[in-house]
C-alpha positions in Angstrom: 103.3 169.5 112.8 100.8 166.5 113.2 97.5 167.1 114.8 96.9 165.4 118.2 93.5 164.4 117.0 95.0 161.9 114.5 96.5 159.9 117.4 93.4 159.7 119.5 91.8 156.6 117.8 95.0 154.6 118.1 95.4 155.7 121.7 91.8 154.7 122.5 92.3 151.3 120.9 95.4 150.7 122.9 93.6 151.6 126.1 90.7 149.4 125.2 93.1 146.5 124.6 94.8 147.1 128.0 91.4 147.1 129.7 90.3 143.9 127.9 93.6 142.3 128.9 93.0 143.3 132.6 89.5 141.9 132.5 90.7 138.6 131.1 93.4 138.4 133.8 90.9 139.2 136.5 88.5 136.6 135.2 91.3 134.0 135.2 92.2 134.9 138.8 88.6 134.8 139.9 88.0 131.4 138.2 91.1 130.1 139.9 89.7 131.2 143.3 86.4 129.5 142.6 88.0 126.2 141.5 87.9 123.5 144.2 90.9 123.5 146.4 93.0 120.4 146.4 95.1 118.9 149.2 98.1 116.7 148.8 98.2 113.3 150.5 100.5 114.7 153.2 98.1 117.6 153.9 95.2 115.2 154.1 97.1 113.1 156.6 97.9 116.1 158.7 94.3 117.3 158.7 93.1 113.8 159.6 95.7 113.5 162.5 94.6 116.9 163.8 91.0 116.0 163.8 91.6 112.7 165.6 93.8 114.5 168.2 91.1 117.1 168.9 88.2 114.6 169.4 88.7 114.5 173.1 87.9 118.2 173.2 85.0 118.1 170.7 83.2 114.9 171.7 80.8 115.0 174.7 82.1 112.6 177.4 78.8 110.7 177.4 79.6 109.8 173.8 83.2 108.9 174.5 82.1 106.6 177.3 79.0 104.7 176.0 76.2 104.0 178.5 76.1 100.2 177.7 78.8 98.0 176.3 78.1 94.4 175.3 80.7 91.6 175.4 80.6 87.8 174.8 81.9 84.7 176.5 82.4 81.4 174.8 79.6 79.1 175.9 81.8 76.1 176.7 83.3 78.1 179.6 79.9 78.2 181.2 78.8 74.7 180.2 76.3 76.0 177.5 76.3 75.9 173.7 77.1 78.9 171.6 78.2 82.1 173.4 76.9 84.3 176.2 76.0 87.9 175.4 76.6 90.0 178.5 76.5 93.7 179.2 78.4 96.4 181.2 76.7 99.5 182.4 78.4 102.9 182.9 78.2 104.1 186.5 79.8 107.6 186.3 82.3 109.7 184.5 85.1 111.3 186.5 86.4 114.8 186.3 89.3 115.4 184.0 92.5 114.5 185.8 96.2 115.0 185.4 98.2 112.1 184.1 100.1 111.8 187.3 97.1 111.8 189.6 95.1 109.4 187.4 98.0 106.9 187.3 98.7 107.2 191.1 99.6 103.9 192.7 101.4 102.8 189.6 105.0 104.1 190.1 106.2 103.3 186.6 103.2 104.4 184.7 103.2 108.2 185.4 106.7 108.8 184.0 105.9 106.7 181.0 102.8 108.8 180.3 104.7 112.0 180.9 107.4 110.8 178.5 104.8 110.2 175.8 103.5 113.7 176.1 100.4 112.9 178.1 98.1 116.0 178.5 95.2 114.7 180.6 93.3 111.5 181.4 89.5 111.0 181.2 88.0 108.2 183.1 84.7 106.4 183.7 83.5 103.4 185.8 81.4 100.5 184.7 79.9 97.4 186.3 78.6 94.1 184.9 74.9 93.2 184.9 75.3 91.3 188.2 77.2 94.1 189.9 79.9 91.6 190.7 82.7 93.1 188.6 83.7 96.8 188.3 85.9 98.5 185.8 87.6 101.8 185.3 88.5 102.8 181.7 90.8 105.8 181.1 91.7 107.8 178.0 95.2 109.2 178.1 95.6 112.0 175.6 99.2 111.7 174.2 101.2 113.8 171.8 100.9 111.5 168.7 99.8 108.2 167.3 103.4 106.9 167.4 103.6 107.8 171.2 100.3 105.9 171.9 101.4 102.8 169.9 104.9 102.7 171.4 103.5 103.0 175.0 100.9 100.4 174.4 103.6 98.0 173.2 105.7 98.7 176.2 102.8 97.9 178.5 101.7 94.8 176.7 105.3 93.7 175.9 104.9 93.8 172.2 101.3 94.4 171.0 99.5 97.7 170.3 96.5 96.3 172.2 96.1 93.5 174.7 96.4 92.5 178.3 99.1 94.4 180.1 99.9 96.0 183.4 99.5 92.8 185.5 102.1 94.3 187.8 101.3 97.1 190.3 103.8 99.2 188.4 101.4 99.5 185.4 97.8 99.1 186.6 96.0 102.5 186.2 94.2 104.1 189.1 90.5 102.9 189.5 87.7 105.4 189.7 85.5 104.5 192.7 81.9 105.8 192.9 80.2 106.1 196.3 76.8 104.5 196.5 77.4 102.2 193.5 79.0 98.8 192.9 82.3 100.6 192.4 82.3 102.2 195.9 85.0 99.9 197.2 87.0 99.6 194.0 90.5 100.9 195.0 94.1 100.3 194.2 94.3 97.0 196.0 91.2 95.6 194.1 92.7 95.8 190.6 93.0 92.3 189.1 94.0 92.8 185.5 94.0 95.4 182.8 93.7 95.9 179.0 95.5 98.5 176.9 94.7 99.8 173.5 96.6 102.3 171.4 94.0 104.3 169.4 95.2 107.2 167.3 96.9 109.7 169.6 95.2 108.1 172.7 96.1 105.3 175.0 93.0 103.6 176.3 93.5 101.6 179.6 90.9 99.5 181.4 91.4 97.9 184.8 88.9 95.5 186.3 88.3 93.9 189.7 85.6 92.5 192.1 82.9 94.7 193.6 83.2 93.2 197.0 86.5 94.8 197.8 88.4 91.6 197.4 92.1 92.3 197.0 94.0 90.8 194.1 93.7 87.0 193.8 95.1 84.6 191.2 92.1 84.9 188.9 94.0 82.9 186.2 93.2 79.8 188.2 89.5 80.3 187.6 89.0 80.0 183.9 85.5 81.5 183.8 86.3 84.5 186.0 89.5 85.2 184.1 87.7 84.9 180.8 84.9 87.2 181.9 87.2 89.8 183.3 89.4 89.8 180.2 86.4 90.0 177.9 84.9 92.8 179.9 88.1 94.8 180.0 88.8 94.3 176.3 85.3 95.1 175.1 85.0 98.3 177.1 88.4 99.5 176.1 87.6 98.7 172.4 84.2 100.5 172.6 86.0 103.6 173.8 89.0 103.3 171.5 87.4 102.5 168.1 85.4 105.7 167.7 88.3 107.8 168.9 90.7 106.4 166.3 88.2 106.1 163.4 89.6 107.7 160.2 87.9 111.1 159.7 86.0 112.0 156.6 87.9 113.1 153.5 88.6 116.9 153.8 86.1 118.7 151.6 86.3 122.1 150.0 84.4 125.0 151.5 82.4 125.6 148.3 78.9 124.1 148.3 78.5 121.2 145.9 82.2 120.6 145.2 83.8 117.1 145.2 86.2 116.0 147.9 89.5 117.9 147.8 
C-alpha cells in the first residue's frame, strides 16, 4: 500500500498550477475591462442622435435663443455700397407650449406637427434695432431628424430650409409681449415666415410690422421684403445651427483614453 505522503508534492503542484491559471485568467479579464471601450459606427450615430434630441432639455433657453442676432442686407437695396449689418434683439422667451396651442390660427400646421411626433414648442420674440419689425421664432421638438426634414420640405415645397408658410394655413402663432414692440403682434400681423429643419427640430420664424399693420403685399416693396426675409432667415439659423451641430465623438469613461 502506497503512502499518501508520496502523492502530496504532485497534488500541491497541481493545485499551484490551477491557482496560477486562475490568476492569469483573472488578469486577462481585468485587462479587458480596463481596455478602452469601442463603439461601432451605428452606435456612435445613435448616441449622437440621442444627444441632439435631448438638447432642448439640457440647454438653457437663454442659450437656445441668443440675446442678439446679426443679419445683413445687400447695400444696393438701400442705395449704399457694400452691405448693411443690422441686428435683432430678443424681447422675451415664452413658456413652453403644446404643439396645438403654439400653432393656433394655422389650421393645417397643428395636424402636420402632430403627425411628425411633435412634443412641445419653445418660442421667443425679437425686434429689429428700429423697433419697426417684430418676429417670433419657435422650436418644434419632433420625433426624429427625418420627421423634421420631411415637414420642412412640406412647408417650403421642396427645401429643408427656406421661406414657407406664406398662407394662413402654415404661419405659426406669434408671441406678443406687452409693453414691447411686439405688444400688437398677432395672428393678422404675420407677413412671411422662414422654416429650417435642424436635427430632430423644426425651427419656424414668422415676422411682421410692429404697428399692428395687417398683412400687406410686402413683395412689392423690395427693401422691406428683403429685410423681413433676412431677419427671419438669420434668427431661424441662429437658433437652428447650435441645436443641430454634430456632438463630440463619444469618449470612454476612463481618464486619458482616446476617443472610442
